matplotlib code that plots the C-alpha trace (Angstrom):
import matplotlib.pyplot as plt

x = [-0.1, 2.9, 3.3, 6.8, 5.7, 2.8, 1.1, -2.4, -3.3, -6.9, -8.9, -10.2, -13.6, -14.7, -13.0, -11.6, -8.5, -5.8, -2.9, 0.6, 3.7, 6.4, 8.4, 5.7, 4.4, 5.7, 3.9, 0.6, 1.1, 1.4, -1.1, -1.2, -4.1, -5.1, -5.8, -7.6, -9.9, -10.6, -11.3, -14.2, -15.7, -15.0, -18.4, -20.2, -18.1, -19.0, -22.8, -22.5, -20.6, -23.1, -26.2, -24.5, -23.9, -27.1, -29.7, -30.5, -33.7, -34.2, -34.8, -33.9, -34.8, -32.9, -36.1, -35.3, -38.5, -36.9, -34.4, -33.6, -30.7, -29.7, -26.1, -24.2, -21.3, -18.7, -18.6, -22.5, -23.8, -27.0, -27.0, -26.9, -30.2, -32.1, -30.6, -31.1, -34.9, -36.1, -39.1, -40.3, -42.8, -46.0, -47.0, -49.8, -47.9, -45.0, -47.5, -48.8, -45.2, -44.5, -47.9, -46.8, -43.4, -44.9, -47.1, -44.0, -42.0, -44.6, -45.2, -41.3, -39.7, -40.2, -42.6, -41.1, -38.4, -38.3, -37.3, -35.3, -36.2, -33.3, -34.7, -31.9, -30.9, -30.7, -31.5, -34.8, -35.2, -36.3, -39.5, -39.2, -43.1, -43.8, -40.8, -41.7, -45.6, -44.4, -42.2, -45.2, -47.5, -45.1, -43.0, -43.9, -43.5, -40.0, -36.8, -36.1, -32.9, -32.3, -29.1, -29.0, -26.3, -27.3, -27.8, -31.5, -30.9, -32.4, -33.4, -36.8, -35.9, -33.2, -36.0, -38.4, -36.0, -34.5, -37.7, -38.5, -35.2, -34.4, -30.7, -29.1, -26.3, -24.8, -22.0, -18.8, -15.4, -12.8, -12.2, -11.6, -13.5, -10.9, -10.6, -14.4, -15.8, -14.2, -16.2, -19.4, -21.1, -24.3, -25.6, -23.8, -20.6, -20.9, -19.6, -21.5, -18.8, -20.2, -23.6, -22.5, -20.6, -23.6, -25.7, -23.1, -23.4, -27.2, -26.6, -23.8, -25.1, -27.5, -26.5, -27.8, -25.9, -22.9, -20.6, -19.9, -16.6, -16.2, -12.5, -11.3, -8.0, -8.9, -9.3, -7.2, -4.4, -7.1, -8.3, -6.1, -7.4, -10.8, -10.8, -9.5, -12.3, -14.9, -13.6, -13.3, -17.2, -18.1, -19.4, -20.3, -19.6, -18.2, -17.9, -14.7, -16.0, -13.9, -15.5, -17.7, -16.5, -19.9, -20.2, -17.6, -17.4, -16.6, -13.6, -12.0, -11.4, -10.7, -7.3, -4.8, -4.8, -1.6, -1.8, -5.6, -4.5, -1.8, -3.7, -7.0, -4.7, -2.9, -6.7, -7.2, -3.9, -5.1, -8.4, -6.6, -4.5, -7.3, -9.1, -6.1, -5.8, -9.5, -11.1, -13.9, -14.1, -14.8, -15.8, -14.8, -17.8, -16.6, -13.3, -15.1, -17.2, -14.0, -12.9, -16.4, -16.0, -13.0, -13.8, -17.7, -19.0, -22.7, -22.3, -21.2, -23.5, -22.7, -23.0, -20.8, -17.8, -19.3, -19.9, -23.0, -23.2, -26.3, -28.1, -31.1, -30.4, -30.5, -31.7, -32.9, -33.6, -37.0, -37.2, -39.8, -41.4, -41.4, -38.8, -37.0, -33.2, -30.8, -28.8, -29.1, -25.6, -27.6, -30.2, -30.2, -29.0, -32.3, -31.0, -30.8, -34.5, -36.1, -39.7, -41.9, -43.3, -46.9, -47.2, -45.4, -44.9, -41.6, -41.1, -41.5, -38.9, -36.5, -36.4, -36.1, -33.4, -31.4, -31.7, -30.4, -27.6, -26.4, -27.5, -25.9, -22.2, -19.8, -16.5, -15.8, -16.1, -14.0, -10.4, -8.0, -10.4, -11.2, -7.6, -7.3, -7.1, -9.2, -11.7, -14.7, -13.4, -13.8, -16.4, -14.6, -17.0, -18.4, -20.8, -22.4, -18.5, -17.3, -20.3, -20.1, -16.3, -14.7, -17.1, -19.2, -20.5, -17.8, -15.1, -13.5, -14.2, -11.7, -9.6, -8.4, -5.0, -7.2, -9.3, -6.1, -4.2, -7.3, -7.4, -3.8, -4.2, -7.2, -5.0, -2.3, -4.8, -6.2, -2.7, -1.8, -5.2, -6.4, -9.5, -11.7, -10.5, -12.0, -15.4, -18.7, -19.1, -20.9, -20.5, -20.3, -23.7, -25.7, -22.8, -21.1, -17.8, -18.0, -14.1, -11.5, -8.3, -6.0, -4.3, -2.6]
y = [0.1, 2.2, 3.1, 3.1, 1.2, -0.7, -3.6, -4.4, -7.9, -8.5, -11.7, -11.2, -13.4, -11.3, -7.8, -8.4, -6.3, -5.6, -3.2, -5.0, -3.4, -4.4, -5.9, -7.8, -9.7, -12.9, -12.7, -11.7, -14.6, -17.0, -18.9, -16.1, -13.7, -12.1, -15.2, -16.9, -14.0, -13.8, -17.3, -17.0, -13.9, -15.0, -16.7, -13.6, -11.4, -13.7, -13.3, -9.6, -9.3, -11.7, -9.7, -6.3, -7.7, -9.8, -9.2, -5.4, -4.3, -0.8, 2.1, 4.8, 5.7, 7.8, 9.7, 11.1, 13.3, 14.3, 13.1, 16.3, 18.7, 22.2, 21.2, 18.9, 17.8, 15.7, 12.7, 12.5, 8.7, 9.7, 9.6, 12.8, 12.1, 11.8, 15.0, 16.7, 16.1, 13.6, 13.3, 15.3, 13.3, 15.1, 16.4, 14.0, 11.2, 12.1, 12.1, 8.9, 7.3, 9.0, 7.1, 3.7, 4.1, 5.0, 1.8, -0.3, 1.1, 0.6, -3.2, -3.7, -1.3, -1.5, 0.7, 4.2, 3.7, 6.8, 6.1, 8.5, 9.8, 11.9, 13.7, 13.3, 13.7, 14.9, 18.0, 17.6, 21.6, 21.6, 20.3, 22.3, 22.8, 19.2, 18.4, 20.6, 19.8, 16.0, 17.4, 19.2, 16.1, 13.5, 15.6, 13.3, 10.0, 10.4, 12.0, 14.2, 15.3, 17.2, 16.4, 19.6, 21.4, 24.4, 26.6, 26.9, 27.2, 30.5, 32.3, 31.1, 27.4, 27.7, 29.0, 26.3, 23.4, 24.7, 25.3, 21.7, 20.3, 18.8, 17.8, 19.8, 18.1, 20.5, 20.1, 21.9, 20.5, 23.1, 26.2, 28.3, 28.9, 27.7, 24.2, 23.7, 25.1, 22.5, 19.6, 21.3, 23.5, 24.4, 23.1, 26.2, 25.5, 28.2, 27.3, 27.4, 28.1, 31.4, 30.4, 27.3, 29.8, 32.3, 29.2, 28.2, 31.9, 31.3, 27.9, 29.4, 28.6, 25.6, 22.4, 20.1, 20.7, 19.2, 19.5, 16.7, 17.0, 14.6, 13.7, 13.5, 13.9, 17.7, 18.5, 16.0, 18.6, 21.0, 18.9, 20.6, 24.0, 22.6, 21.6, 25.1, 26.6, 24.4, 25.0, 28.5, 28.7, 26.6, 23.5, 20.7, 17.7, 17.0, 14.1, 13.9, 11.2, 9.5, 9.5, 6.4, 5.2, 3.8, 5.7, 6.3, 10.2, 9.6, 7.5, 10.4, 12.2, 9.2, 9.8, 7.3, 5.6, 6.7, 10.3, 10.2, 8.6, 11.1, 14.0, 12.5, 11.8, 15.4, 17.1, 14.8, 16.0, 19.6, 19.0, 17.6, 20.8, 23.0, 21.1, 21.6, 25.1, 26.2, 23.6, 23.1, 20.1, 19.7, 15.9, 14.1, 11.9, 9.1, 8.8, 8.9, 5.9, 4.2, 4.7, 3.4, 0.2, -0.5, 0.8, 0.1, -1.6, -1.4, 2.6, 3.1, 5.7, 5.1, 1.5, 1.9, 0.3, -2.8, -6.3, -6.5, -2.8, -1.2, -0.9, -3.0, -4.1, -0.9, 1.5, 1.6, 4.4, 5.5, 7.3, 9.9, 6.9, 4.9, 2.5, 1.0, 0.3, -0.9, 2.3, 5.4, 4.5, 2.0, 4.3, 4.2, 0.5, -1.6, -4.8, -3.5, -2.2, -4.3, -3.4, -0.3, 1.2, 1.9, -1.6, -4.0, -4.4, -3.1, -6.6, -8.3, -5.8, -6.3, -10.1, -9.5, -10.8, -7.6, -6.6, -10.2, -9.6, -6.6, -7.8, -11.2, -9.6, -10.6, -9.8, -13.1, -14.3, -11.6, -12.2, -10.7, -9.2, -12.8, -13.3, -9.4, -8.9, -5.9, -6.9, -6.1, -2.7, -1.3, -4.0, -3.8, -0.9, -0.1, -2.7, -0.5, 0.5, -3.0, -4.2, -1.5, -0.8, -4.2, -6.6, -8.1, -7.8, -10.0, -7.8, -5.4, -1.7, 1.1, 2.2, -0.8, 1.2, 4.3, 2.6, 0.3, 3.5, 5.0, 2.1, 2.0, 5.7, 5.0, 2.4, 4.9, 7.4, 4.8, 3.6, 7.6, 8.1, 10.7, 9.1, 11.2, 14.1, 12.9, 11.7, 13.4, 14.3, 11.6, 8.9, 6.5, 7.2, 4.1, 1.7, -0.7, -2.2, -5.8, -6.7, -5.4, -6.6, -3.7, -0.6, 0.4]
z = [-0.1, -0.4, 3.6, 5.2, 8.6, 7.7, 5.3, 4.5, 4.8, 3.0, 3.0, -0.8, -0.3, 3.0, 2.5, 5.9, 6.6, 9.1, 9.1, 10.1, 11.1, 8.6, 11.3, 12.5, 9.4, 10.3, 13.5, 11.9, 9.6, 12.0, 14.0, 16.7, 18.1, 14.7, 12.9, 15.5, 16.3, 12.6, 12.1, 14.9, 13.0, 9.3, 8.7, 10.1, 7.6, 4.8, 5.6, 5.8, 2.5, 0.8, 2.1, 0.8, -2.6, -3.2, -0.3, -0.9, -2.6, -4.9, -2.5, -5.1, -8.9, -11.2, -13.1, -16.2, -17.0, -20.3, -22.9, -24.0, -22.9, -23.7, -23.5, -26.0, -23.6, -25.4, -23.1, -22.1, -21.9, -23.4, -27.3, -28.8, -30.9, -28.0, -26.2, -29.1, -30.0, -27.8, -25.8, -22.5, -20.1, -19.7, -16.1, -15.7, -16.9, -14.4, -11.4, -12.7, -12.8, -9.3, -7.9, -9.5, -7.9, -4.7, -4.7, -5.6, -2.7, -0.5, -1.1, -1.0, 1.8, 5.5, 7.2, 8.0, 5.4, 2.7, -0.9, -2.9, -6.4, -8.3, -11.4, -13.5, -17.1, -19.7, -18.3, -15.8, -15.5, -19.1, -17.8, -14.4, -14.1, -14.3, -11.9, -9.1, -9.6, -8.9, -6.0, -4.1, -4.8, -3.4, -0.9, 2.0, 0.1, -1.2, -0.5, -3.9, -5.5, -8.9, -10.9, -13.3, -15.3, -13.4, -16.4, -15.4, -12.0, -11.3, -8.2, -8.1, -8.6, -6.0, -3.5, -4.5, -4.1, -1.0, 0.6, 0.4, 1.1, -2.0, -2.6, -5.5, -7.9, -10.4, -12.8, -13.2, -14.6, -13.9, -12.1, -15.1, -18.2, -21.0, -19.6, -18.3, -21.8, -23.7, -22.9, -21.7, -24.0, -25.6, -28.9, -30.6, -29.1, -26.4, -23.0, -19.8, -17.0, -16.4, -15.7, -13.4, -11.3, -10.8, -9.7, -7.1, -5.6, -5.4, -3.6, -1.0, 2.5, 1.4, 3.0, 0.5, -2.6, -4.2, -7.3, -9.8, -11.6, -14.5, -14.7, -18.5, -20.3, -20.7, -17.0, -15.0, -14.6, -13.1, -10.3, -7.6, -8.7, -8.9, -5.2, -4.1, -6.2, -4.7, -1.0, -1.6, -2.6, 0.4, -1.4, 1.1, -1.0, -4.5, -6.8, -8.7, -11.1, -13.8, -17.0, -18.0, -21.4, -22.4, -25.5, -28.3, -27.6, -24.0, -24.9, -26.9, -23.8, -21.6, -19.7, -19.0, -15.7, -14.1, -14.7, -13.6, -10.5, -10.0, -10.4, -8.3, -5.2, -5.6, -5.5, -2.2, -0.7, -1.1, 0.3, 3.4, 3.4, 3.2, 5.9, 8.3, 7.4, 7.8, 9.8, 7.0, 5.1, 1.5, 1.2, -2.1, -2.0, -4.5, -2.6, 0.9, -0.7, -1.3, 2.6, 3.7, 1.7, 3.7, 7.2, 7.3, 4.1, 5.1, 5.8, 1.8, 0.5, -3.3, -5.2, -8.1, -6.4, -5.4, -7.3, -8.3, -8.4, -7.6, -10.9, -11.0, -7.5, -5.4, -7.6, -11.4, -13.8, -15.6, -19.0, -20.2, -21.9, -18.9, -20.1, -17.4, -17.2, -14.5, -14.6, -16.5, -18.3, -20.2, -21.6, -25.2, -25.2, -26.2, -25.0, -21.6, -21.5, -19.0, -19.2, -18.8, -15.8, -17.3, -18.8, -16.4, -12.7, -11.1, -9.5, -13.0, -14.8, -11.8, -12.7, -16.6, -18.5, -18.8, -15.2, -14.2, -16.8, -14.7, -11.2, -12.1, -12.9, -10.3, -9.9, -8.7, -12.2, -14.0, -15.0, -13.7, -11.0, -9.4, -8.4, -6.9, -3.0, -3.3, -5.6, -3.1, -2.5, -6.0, -7.7, -11.0, -12.4, -14.6, -16.2, -19.0, -19.6, -19.7, -21.7, -24.5, -24.6, -23.9, -25.3, -22.3, -19.0, -17.7, -18.5, -16.6, -16.9, -18.1, -14.8, -13.1, -12.0, -11.0, -8.5, -7.2, -6.2, -4.5, -2.3, -1.5, -0.7, 1.4, 3.3, 3.9, 5.4, 7.9, 8.9, 9.9, 11.6, 9.0, 7.6, 9.4, 7.7, 4.3, 5.6, 6.3, 9.7, 11.6, 9.1, 11.9, 13.2, 13.5, 12.8, 15.3, 15.6, 14.8, 15.3, 17.4, 18.3, 19.4, 18.0, 14.7]

ax = plt.figure().add_subplot(projection="3d")
ax.plot(x, y, z, "-o")
ax.set_aspect("equal")
plt.show()
């Protein structure tokens, strides 16, 4: 893991791990306290991992109320024909869809559980009247979120969403206009960097908002500056997601693993420095999730870095026509359409062939992942990427080395006792310690 004093021992099957001082490795590998204690707990760890991978039910929906977008970002996973001239979901149809989803979750989730609806894109605020009507009609039935490119996020929209505690995610790829506008621009070729910064000003002080920065070859060297910008503007959480290479245009801006990893870890270093200087965190959510995958697997908030991933298992996607896909990444790939919300029971769609193809994808059956010690910390993402780019669901995704370096970095933080600086405050609320042998 690249640490001067510690090594990480990992059981690949259960994701159990322990940090061991380099000069005590032979003691740890012998039949000593560590292995004896682990053997007593191994079956319980295996059951926990099995439940996390195969025992969860959907509790969220990525709801696309329109196929259209007012931007033409170069790496978008939705085909450009849909984004330029696709369908909107009429208001009454949207309300009908939410009622059907409410009925489904009432049948499947425990009493008191509140499922989540994320209005997603394309660009959901192109049909904001319908979206806002749905939020008002079902505000006590769902936790709502809106993921938007921020160009239509005016004062009235921010006021409406904030008053109803709707989480808001916006997108920005670089601190400066020159880089940000290379990949994110409208159909006339004009960049939108300035409009996004204006939206960020409107959101300042609101707790439930975040920024997604998509890592590409174009902006990888800007990630540290991006962290500085987001911290300066008091963004609570960001995601620095590597570009998904599902469609050919996104592969044209795919960075190589090594420079992407170097840039990403440098950005994490800078987030820690800013926290030490100011006492205020900027949580990089996708990396925080990697940390949680190691520290407390059942506390993780995202389900992309596990196998099977969350697609069709913890969430699913609905299009404006009501078509259902395991994940938004599959929208436009007809072979992965599992059914239709307005014609089929959700339970039947979840058992359909396309959904089973995704939920049956296991890192244990993928070469070389099945021989990897950290396979349950990354999950060999992403199935859409593997299917479309590499020719099959049981193939690897695009960024093996990048994920491996993140996990090594995470272990180094844990060894140095710095992991808390990278996690949400209160992340461990509701968790419990199931194994403790001693100090670091």
